TORRO-745323 format. One record per atom (N, C-alpha, C): x, y, z. Coordinates in steps of 0.001 Angstrom, whole numbers, padded with zeros to 6 digits, always signed. Example, Ala and Ser with C-alpha at 12.3 -4.5 7.8 and 13.67 -1.06 7.14 Angstrom:
% residues 2
+013190-005690+007800;+012300-004500+007800;+013200-003300+007800;+012850-002250+007080;+013670-001060+007140;+012900+000030+007870;
% end
This chain:
% residues 332
+000831-001196+000000;+000000+000000+000000;+000869+001252+000000;+001878+001227+000837;+002789+002366+000901;+003502+002568-000423;+003878+001405-001073;+004590+001490-002336;+003692+002085-003401;+002360+001650-003428;+001433+002161-004414;+001215+003662-004225;+001098+004082-002978;+000898+005507-002691;+002083+006326-003184;+003277+005795-002950;+004495+006507-003363;+004568+006629-004880;+004217+005536-005607;+004260+005573-007049;+003226+006528-007622;+002049+006582-006980;+001012+007484-007437;+001409+008941-007212;+002135+009171-006141;+002549+010539-005799;+003719+011003-006653;+004523+010074-007171;+005740+010431-007895;+005502+011366-009063;+004478+011084-009932;+004258+012006-011049;+004000+013435-010587;+003306+013564-009454;+003017+014913-008951;+004296+015631-008599;+005273+014906-008059;+006541+015511-007691;+007287+015970-008930;+007147+015199-010018;+007884+015526-011225;+007215+016634-012017;+005889+016570-012108;+005197+017446-013035;+004515+018644-012392;+004588+018787-011055;+003957+019938-010412;+004515+021213-011038;+003685+022068-011639;+004155+023240-012392;+005099+024121-011617;+004773+024416-010380;+005625+025312-009594;+006996+024734-009374;+007039+023455-009039;+008318+022811-008757;+009175+022747-010012;+008565+022398-011145;+009308+022278-012387;+009869+023637-012799;+009068+024676-012667;+009495+026024-013067;+010673+026489-012243;+010570+026308-010909;+011650+026741-010031;+012911+025949-010298;+012786+024650-010431;+013948+023795-010640;+014632+024116-011957;+013801+024297-013006;+014375+024575-014316;+015112+025908-014323;+014505+026926-013687;+015122+028248-013642;+016439+028212-012885;+016425+027550-011729;+017640+027464-010922;+018740+026747-011679;+018324+025653-012382;+019310+024897-013149;+019910+025738-014258;+019056+026537-014935;+019536+027365-016042;+020494+028426-015552;+020166+029000-014364;+021034+030037-013817;+022405+029485-013449;+022390+028307-012791;+023658+027744-012338;+024479+027201-013493;+023784+026832-014598;+024494+026226-015726;+024780+027227-016838;+024620+028553-016549;+024883+029574-017559;+026333+029536-018003;+026616+029976-019241;+027989+029928-019754;+028940+030793-018936;+030085+030264-018635;+031077+031010-017860;+031696+032100-018729;+031979+033230-018117;+032609+034334-018840;+034105+034057-018971;+034685+034337-020135;+034065+034787-021389;+033686+033606-022274;+032441+033635-022770;+031938+032536-023589;+032022+032838-025077;+032471+034030-025422;+032599+034411-026837;+033702+035453-026960;+034158+035768-028172;+035233+036748-028355;+034873+038114-027753;+035893+038813-027276;+035733+040127-026648;+036161+041217-027632;+035323+042193-027801;+035633+043332-028675;+036503+044315-027902;+037646+044659-028491;+038587+045573-027825;+038774+046794-028725;+038171+047911-028324;+038201+049120-029133;+039458+049928-028848;+040213+050228-029908;+041395+051079-029813;+041045+052404-030490;+041105+053519-029759;+040612+054799-030288;+041552+055524-031248;+042284+054766-032046;+043145+055345-033081;+043114+054436-034296;+043553+054948-035426;+043616+054137-036635;+044667+053035-036479;+044552+052006-037274;+045504+050902-037226;+046910+051384-037553;+047885+050783-036913;+049270+051209-037081;+049615+052215-035991;+050890+052387-035719;+051285+053341-034697;+051408+052699-033333;+051913+053487-032382;+052230+052963-031064;+051042+052489-030260;+049969+053267-030223;+048796+052907-029425;+048160+051614-029929;+048096+051456-031229;+047547+050231-031821;+048427+049035-031479;+049750+049254-031522;+050672+048172-031174;+050463+047720-029732;+050251+048677-028844;+050011+048352-027436;+048771+047465-027313;+047693+047862-027981;+046457+047098-027897;+046583+045686-028441;+047230+045547-029573;+047352+044223-030200;+048318+043321-029428;+049378+043911-028930;+050326+043134-028130;+049677+042643-026846;+048914+043524-026210;+048247+043173-024957;+047194+042097-025168;+046301+042303-026134;+045173+041380-026291;+045601+039997-026774;+046686+039931-027519;+047186+038625-027952;+047522+037760-026740;+048164+038367-025753;+048554+037635-024544;+047384+037469-023579;+046564+038491-023502;+045401+038447-022601;+044433+037347-023032;+044257+037211-024335;+043371+036179-024843;+043833+034783-024457;+045138+034598-024435;+045691+033295-024048;+045363+032985-022591;+045494+033998-021726;+045215+033805-020303;+043721+033562-020065;+042864+034303-020772;+041416+034163-020601;+040846+032972-021363;+041672+032376-022249;+041219+031279-023107;+040059+031720-023997;+040172+032929-024498;+039163+033476-025405;+039832+034535-026271;+039388+034649-027501;+040031+035600-028409;+039490+037015-028234;+040322+037991-028611;+039940+039395-028654;+039868+039823-030123;+038914+040675-030418;+038816+041273-031746;+039134+042753-031604;+040271+043189-032142;+040672+044593-032050;+039880+045410-033059;+039221+046436-032571;+038379+047304-033397;+038947+048727-033348;+039638+049129-034396;+040216+050478-034453;+039145+051493-034815;+038924+052470-033947;+037946+053524-034192;+038595+054881-033963;+039327+055348-034956;+039963+056647-034854;+038963+057765-035106;+039388+058980-034867;+038543+060135-035148;+038066+060834-033900;+038043+062165-033985;+037519+062956-032873;+038371+062918-031627;+039649+062564-031771;+040502+062507-030582;+040059+061469-029578;+039439+060389-030074;+038985+059322-029183;+037518+059424-028817;+036844+060480-029264;+035434+060685-028913;+034542+059584-029492;+034760+059233-030752;+033932+058210-031402;+034050+056880-030674;+035268+056470-030391;+035495+055203-029692;+034900+055236-028283;+035036+056354-027618;+034518+056483-026248;+032997+056400-026226;+032339+057056-027186;+030882+056985-027264;+030415+055560-027546;+031083+054899-028470;+030722+053523-028807;+030821+052626-027577;+031890+052798-026825;+032108+051985-025617;+031075+052283-024553;+030825+053553-024309;+029884+053956-023261;+028474+053439-023542;+028117+053304-024812;+026775+052868-025200;+026642+051353-025294;+027722+050633-025190;+027699+049174-025329;+027063+048509-024109;+026626+047268-024294;+026061+046502-023179;+027160+046244-022143;+026852+046437-020856;+027869+046248-019804;+028033+044783-019417;+028357+043951-020391;+028451+042514-020144;+029886+041992-020203;+030840+042904-020352;+032237+042478-020391;+032730+042097-021768;+031867+042197-022778;+032272+041816-024128;+032642+043004-025015;+032624+044196-024442;+033136+045383-025129;+034038+046137-024169;+035306+046229-024541;+036286+046955-023728;+036964+047984-024620;+037613+048956-023996;+038292+049992-024767;+039632+050323-024137;+040574+050654-024970;+041875+051103-024495;+041818+052616-024272;+041420+053001-023071;+041396+054410-022736;+042817+054914-022561;+043019+056208-022757;+044361+056754-022551;+044263+058201-022098;+045401+058846-021955;+045438+060164-021328;+044551+061182-022030;+044340+061051-023340;+043477+062007-024049;+042006+061744-023748;+041551+060488-023896;+040130+060180-023711;+039673+060324-022272;+040575+060058-021320;+040205+060075-019904;+041137+060938-019061;+041651+062004-019682;+042528+062910-018951;+042456+064321-019472;+043175+064581-020552;+043290+065948-021053;+042044+066448-021783;+041410+065605-022589;+040212+066057-023322;+039059+066420-022394;+038748+065593-021386;+037691+065990-020456;+038000+067293-019717;+039285+067620-019620;+039689+068841-018911;+039590+070087-019771;+039624+069911-021090;+039701+071083-021974;+038541+071213-022949;+037687+070186-023048;+036613+070206-024036;+035277+069787-023417;+034206+070178-024075;+032886+069668-023723;+032670+068419-024559;+032556+067287-023893;+032477+066005-024585;+031084+065396-024487;+030718+064551-025451;+029416+063888-025406;+029412+062650-024510;+030384+062535-023644;+030431+061436-022679;+031068+061928-021391;+030745+061261-020290;+031351+061563-018997;+032460+060540-018771;+033689+061007-018710;+034839+060102-018639;+034881+059273-017362;+034100+059664-016363;+034077+058916-015099;+032789+058099-014975;+031643+058752-015097;+030360+058089-014849;+029961+057085-015925;+030405+057295-017144;+029970+056429-018257;+030844+055199-018464;+031825+054990-017586;+032770+053885-017798;+033029+053089-016526;+033438+051847-016740;+033929+050983-015663;+035440+050874-015817;+036174+051233-014791;+037635+051104-014831;+038010+049644-014622;+038801+049098-015530;+039256+047710-015427;+040670+047654-014849;+041590+048411-015434;+042959+048423-014914;+043900+049218-015805;+044997+049629-015236;+046041+050336-015974;+046821+049336-016822;+047361+049813-017941;+048286+049008-018747;+049712+049467-018467;+049954+050758-018656;+051298+051282-018413;+051389+052733-018834;+052575+053291-018698;+052762+054711-019011;+054181+054977-019486;+054306+056061-020225;+055623+056534-020647;+055707+058008-020299;+056847+058486-019827;+056948+059888-019429;+057054+060829-020622;+056850+062094-020356;+057181+063130-021324;+058601+063589-021017;+059245+064178-021997;+060626+064592-021813;+060798+066026-022309;+061433+066837-021511;+061725+068210-021908;+062944+068182-022812;+062749+068563-024082;+063861+068592-025040;+063996+069991-025615;+065218+070337-025979;+065478+071652-026582;+066269+071460-027869;+066259+072485-028702;+067064+072486-029915;+068530+072286-029529;+069233+071452-030271;+070615+071098-029911;+071551+072305-029859;+071208+073390-030573;+072075+074571-030598;+071819+075515-029423;+070754+075266-028673;+070445+076150-027546;+071530+075992-026470;+072050+077090-025922;+073165+077011-024972;+072740+076632-023549;+072049+075504-023426;+071624+075024-022104;+071794+073513-022045;+072164+073028-020876;+072353+071587-020709;+071588+071018-019525;+070982+071889-018722;+070193+071439-017577;+068874+072198-017544;+067942+071701-016742;+066650+072369-016598;+066831+073770-016045;+067697+073920-015046;+067900+075230-014439;+068504+076219-015440;+069412+075752-016267;+069988+076628-017300;+068919+077048-018304;+067998+076128-018614;+066911+076451-019531;+065981+077498-018917;+065658+077334-017646;+064797+078298-016959;+065438+079682-016974;+066738+079738-016693;+067455+081018-016705;+067443+081632-018103;+067598+080784-019117;+067608+081262-020498;+066245+081869-020860;+065171+081194-020449;+063816+081684-020737;+063588+083028-020053;+064035+083142-018807;+063831+084386-018061;+064651+085543-018641;+065802+085229-019201;+066650+086275-019782;+066197+086677-021187;+065334+085850-021777;+064851+086128-023142;+063324+086132-023171;+062702+087044-022423;+061236+087051-022333;+060565+087255-023697;+059653+086329-024018;+058916+086425-025268;+059670+085981-026494;+060935+085597-026351;+061748+085200-027496;+061879+083677-027639;+061408+082957-026625;+061492+081494-026662;+060111+080935-027016;+060067+080044-027992;+058798+079417-028375;+058892+077902-028220;+057759+077296-027998;+057740+075827-027886;+056637+075268-028772;+056877+074072-029293;+055906+073412-030139;+055109+072380-029360;+053965+072004-029909;+053158+070943-029308;+052468+070163-030408;+051888+069033-030046;+051157+068213-031016;+049763+068760-031275;+049435+069900-030681;+048127+070512-030904;+047563+071104-029632;+046606+072026-029795;+045947+072647-028649;+045295+071586-027760;+045562+071660-026469;+044947+070745-025526;+045601+069387-025428;+046639+069138-026235;+047348+067855-026171;+048189+067791-024901;+048643+066601-024580;+049484+066447-023394;+050776+067239-023540;+051318+067311-024766;+052545+068085-024987;+052312+069569-024716;+051118+070052-025012;+050756+071447-024743;+050584+071675-023238;+049760+070851-022596;+049451+071060-021187;+050660+070865-020286;+051530+069931-020647;+052724+069706-019823;+053622+070935-019824;+053799+071555-020990;+054623+072763-021026;+053933+073926-020321;+052603+073991-020406;+051886+075039-019684;+052041+074862-018174;+052068+073623-017722;+052316+073350-016308;+053717+073798-015918;+054665+073540-016797;+056054+073955-016561;+056155+075485-016524;+055516+076154-017473;+055520+077620-017517;+054898+078200-016247;+053854+077572-015784;+053189+078039-014561;+054134+077953-013369;+054909+076880-013319;+055790+076685-012169;+057027+077578-012209;+057483+077939-013405;+058654+078828-013473;+058231+080293-013577;+056921+080501-013727;+056363+081851-013789;+057025+082683-014888;+057123+082082-016074;+057717+082775-017223;+056886+082500-018472;+057101+083325-019494;+056313+083219-020716;+057106+082589-021853;+056455+081695-022587;+056997+081156-023826;+055865+081124-024836;+056178+081373-026086;+055159+081381-027137;+054796+079950-027531;+053504+079648-027551;+053051+078311-027929;+052779+078244-029428;+053400+077264-030096;+053171+077029-031524;+052559+075633-031665;+051228+075549-031848;+050584+074228-031997;+050738+073683-033414;+050961+072368-033520;+051084+071703-034820;+050010+070624-034921;+049870+070086-036100;+048939+068975-036303;+049701+067661-036119;+050030+067368-034892;+050784+066161-034588;+052205+066473-034152;+052845+065468-033568;+054171+065688-033002;+055280+065692-034059;+055071+064998-035185;+056119+064927-036215;+056479+066297-036784;+055517+067109-037246;+055884+068440-037741;+056429+069348-036647;+056009+069108-035411;+056545+069892-034296;+058029+069607-034123;+058418+068345-034298;+059831+067982-034210;+060625+068587-035367;+060034+068620-036545;+060724+069177-037708;+061146+070619-037441;+060228+071403-036881;+060552+072803-036608;+061468+072975-035397;+061375+072060-034441;+062287+072129-033291;+063721+071853-033754;+063887+070828-034561;+065211+070485-035084;+065748+071603-035981;+064847+072231-036736;+065256+073303-037642;+065491+074639-036963;+065144+074735-035674;+065389+075971-034939;+064263+076983-034970;+063128+076635-035616;+061984+077548-035625;+061353+077650-034230;+061439+076567-033460;+061041+076589-032050;+062239+076138-031234;+062195+076389-029937;+063365+076097-029102;+063168+074929-028136;+061925+074564-027858;+061704+073524-026851;+060401+072775-027106;+060254+071627-026437;+059025+070839-026544;+058996+069824-025409;+057786+069310-025125;+057600+068312-024072;+056916+067071-024665;+057533+066390-025627;+056893+065230-026265;+056934+063995-025370;+056184+062964-025775;+056307+061676-025118;+057689+061113-025408;+058226+060342-024478;+059588+059842-024624;+059766+058982-025872;+058773+058148-026185;+058900+057252-027340;+059123+058027-028627;+058387+059133-028805;+058534+059940-030015;+059874+060655-030060;+060437+060916-028894;+061685+061681-028820;+062945+060836-028949;+062832+059547-028648;+064025+058682-028592;+064906+058772-029838;+064385+058603-031060;+065286+058646-032226;+065977+059993-032402;+065296+061073-032051;+065891+062402-032198;+066931+062671-031114;+066706+062109-029939;+067686+062238-028855;+068951+061467-029213;+068763+060239-029699;+069913+059383-030007;+070713+059891-031202;+070047+060618-032092;+070765+061176-033243;+071468+062482-032891;+071159+063030-031707;+071780+064285-031278;+071125+065525-031846;+069970+065350-032514;+069315+066511-033120;+068541+067347-032110;+068197+066755-030961;+067622+067521-029857;+068334+067098-028577;+068291+067956-027570;+068967+067656-026298;+067920+067466-025203;+067924+066302-024537;+066979+066085-023442;+067502+066720-022144;+066595+067292-021377;+066994+067909-020110;+066455+067150-018898;+065258+066609-019008;+064670+065873-017878;+063391+065192-018321;+062988+064160-017584;+061732+063465-017864;+060735+063745-016750;+059454+063624-017095;+058420+063740-016074;+058357+062435-015292;+057516+062402-014287;+057436+061206-013454;+058362+061338-012254;+058273+060386-011373;+059020+060458-010122;+060241+059554-010088;+060429+058761-011148;+061614+057891-011212;+062243+058006-012597;+063530+057784-012685;+064219+057839-013971;+063773+056683-014862;+063828+056927-016154;+063393+055889-017088;+064562+054981-017428;+064317+053654-017510;+065409+052711-017790;+066128+052931-019126;+065471+053574-020091;+066125+053837-021374;+067191+054927-021264;+067002+055845-020307;+067948+056958-020127;+068205+057139-018630;+068961+056230-018081;+069176+056231-016632;+069961+057448-016139;+070702+058111-017033;+071473+059290-016632;+070657+060581-016728;+069449+060479-017262;+068610+061666-017437;+067768+061876-016182;+067909+063033-015531;+067166+063263-014285;+065674+063472-014524;+064906+063351-013465;+063482+063664-013522;+063301+065151-013215;+062124+065675-013550;+061798+067058-013169;+061770+067171-011655;+061316+066123-011010;+061256+066107-009548;+062655+066300-008958;+063640+065607-009518;+065026+065757-009066;+065586+067142-009378;+065039+067757-010426;+065556+069044-010898;+064917+070236-010207;+064223+069964-009112;+063653+071060-008330;+062163+071259-008490;+061509+070440-009350;+060067+070586-009561;+059368+069422-008852;+059250+069540-007557;+058728+068455-006735;+057319+068035-007153;+057179+066725-007385;+055882+066177-007739;+055443+066421-009167;+056347+066971-010001;+055973+067260-011396;+055768+065940-012130;+054528+065683-012512;+054225+064400-013143;+053232+064589-014282;+053571+064121-015432;+052687+064151-016597;+053128+063007-017489;+052254+062045-017698;+052652+060872-018469;+051607+060484-019507;+052088+059895-020582;+051209+059313-021598;+050860+057927-021086;+049643+057758-020594;+049266+056477-019995;+048179+055774-020817;+048099+054465-020634;+047113+053625-021304;+046464+052713-020269;+045163+052491-020420;+044461+051597-019508;+043268+050968-020197;+042570+050119-019486;+041405+049424-020045;+040148+049848-019295;+039127+050252-020055;+037835+050607-019481;+036741+049880-020256;+035557+049851-019666;+034389+049296-020338;+033211+050187-020024;+032044+049885-020566;+030866+050693-020243;+030519+050589-018760;+029854+051607-018241;+029463+051595-016827;+028543+050415-016538;+028716+049830-015354;+027800+048775-014927;+028232+047348-015176;+029476+047125-015565;+029947+045743-015745;+029926+045050-014381;+029352+043855-014275;+029277+043155-012986;+030655+042991-012329;+030654+043140-011022;+031900+043080-010259;+032706+041799-010479;+032073+040615-010535;+032862+039392-010760;+033618+039412-012089;+032991+039976-013129;+033660+040058-014433;+034806+041053-014376;+034580+042184-013714;+035644+043188-013554;+036828+042572-012827;+036545+041829-011784;+037607+041181-011002;+038387+040198-011860;+037684+039394-012640;+038347+038417-013511;+039212+039108-014560;+038679+040151-015162;+039439+040884-016173;+040671+041531-015558;+040516+042135-014397;+041638+042815-013758;+042738+041835-013363;+042354+040713-012802;+043347+039737-012349;+044100+039110-013520;+043394+038821-014591;+044064+038239-015761;+044924+039289-016467;+044469+040532-016463;+045280+041621-017033;+046585+041755-016251;+046505+041675-014931;+047708+041772-014086;+048688+040649-014405;+048162+039464-014670;+049019+038331-015028;+049795+038634-016302;+049114+039220-017277;+049759+039570-018544;+050823+040639-018334;+050501+041657-017544;+051417+042786-017344;+052695+042389-016606;+052610+041350-015803;+053774+040924-015020;+054734+040032-015814;+054342+039642-017012;+055189+038772-017832;+056356+039564-018420;+057586+039086-018252;+058775+039806-018757;+058725+040091-020248;+058137+039183-021046;+058136+039388-022489;+057240+040560-022888;+056179+040834-022103;+055325+041977-022428;+056085+043278-022175;+056797+043322-021072;+057572+044528-020764;+058582+044812-021873;+059194+043755-022379;+060163+043906-023460;+059487+044443-024724;+058292+043946-025030;+057560+044398-026212;+057164+045870-026086;+056665+046253-024915;+056195+047621-024716;+057343+048622-024621;+058551+048131-024391;+059703+049029-024291;+059970+049736-025620;+059444+049190-026721;+059580+049839-028025;+058928+051219-027985;+057855+051342-027196;+057165+052620-027024;+057534+053277-025697;+058628+052808-025089;+059123+053351-023813;+058072+053263-022718;+057185+052255-022804;+056108+052100-021823;+056525+051121-020729;+056332+051542-019489;+056565+050684-018347;+055217+050143-017878;+055031+048807-017839;+053764+048246-017369;+053481+048655-015920;+052218+048918-015611;+051807+049309-014265;+050554+048517-013897;+050612+047804-012788;+049463+047022-012319;+048678+047845-011300;+047374+047969-011531;+046480+048661-010592;+045199+047864-010445;+044588+047949-009271;+043263+047371-009080;+042251+048267-009776;+041027+047794-010005;+040006+048658-010611;+039786+049936-009805;+039808+049808-008489;+039597+050972-007632;+040753+051966-007757;+041958+051468-007819;+043125+052340-007967;+043108+053044-009318;+042730+052318-010365;+042706+052917-011698;+041604+053972-011803;+040445+053694-011215;+039355+054675-011218;+039783+055950-010497;+040486+055800-009377;+040967+056959-008626;+042029+057713-009421;+042868+056976-010140;+043906+057591-010976;+043274+058468-012049;+042227+057966-012712;+041550+058729-013759;+040966+060018-013187;+040297+059914-012045;+039709+061097-011415;+040769+062141-011087;+041903+061676-010569;+042991+062590-010201;+043578+063261-011433;+043759+062486-012505;+044350+063037-013729;+043435+064105-014338;+042144+063801-014395;+041199+064775-014941;+041171+066036-014081;+041159+065867-012769;+041111+067015-011859;+042347+067897-012014;+043515+067267-012173;+044753+068040-012309;+044747+068880-013578;+044394+068251-014711;+044407+068985-015974;+043266+069992-016058;+042151+069698-015401;+041042+070653-015371;+041447+071919-014631;+042142+071761-013523;+042606+072925-012764;+043601+073748-013576;+044521+073061-014246;+045506+073764-015058;+044824+074516-016196;+043887+073844-016873;+043187+074477-017993;+042427+075712-017533;+041851+075635-016342;+041133+076789-015799;+042103+077913-015446;+043219+077546-014803;+044220+078552-014414;+044823+079244-015629;+045067+078461-016694;+045721+079002-017890;+044720+079447-018951;+043423+079360-018607;+042355+079773-019523;+042419+079018-020856;+042577+077699-020754;+042623+076849-021940;+041276+076156-022072;+040484+076561-023037;+039192+075939-023288;+038992+075827-024782;+038786+074594-025246;+038716+074344-026679;+037321+073972-027099;+037018+074166-028367;+035738+073725-028907;+035716+072212-028936;+034554+071640-028741;+034463+070168-028721;+034624+069620-030138;
% end
């Protein structure tokens, strides 16, 4: 009798609508595909080729191996990174769209322009990739060999010293404006459409100084066509161990670097952010990656998502204050 009752009750246990629905839902949730279950789109905010693109492709090749999933590099140049940033901010926050943010998209541009995105609120910080310092260089014929000699030269020649930049609002522009603010002296700003023509005129003597990224300056320094005086950042760069920092040269805390990091749209779930950050750190700690990035004079830097988010806020705040102090405001 007990056996018959149990057999009669069994179908009810299996087919009871509520029980089946709950069990099926729970099973589906627990058996969902583990992240990442498909290729990850990695947006690089510049055209293919060049240093920034190389950084992205070098990184994702190794990152994909660690995550056991491929990355698809999507180059979206234009607008100084605005197009790529908008695309990223509007993407689904599921971890399958990431972007290589850098000092322009999440530093100098938010400080000097009105942008169609919020560099802090519209993004999830994943982690830093690395940075390269800027370097104060002068025309090789200029009679100065140290930062202090350059400062004295500028003060003795008011209005006669000019400096080039890669364009209004660029890091090369803002870094020199920060330097001018600290020495309380005037130099004429000559903006160019990129760093290459700026170097042409610096070498030719049309301008006397510039604050380019170290990677762009290396061939000109090694050829002797420009003279380096100091690098930004708080430590000397391994490529030029004899070259002092601005901090060592009397400009305490002077820091301005071309940095690269990884961001995604706002709202990426914390477990995915954690997984991405930890695997990114694994890639950055590999000696072969450091060797590859040294071509662009980039030193890998490991940061937690929280540290990277704080870094972005600090960078934007610093350049925003400078832009306000120096009355630098550009059209979007």
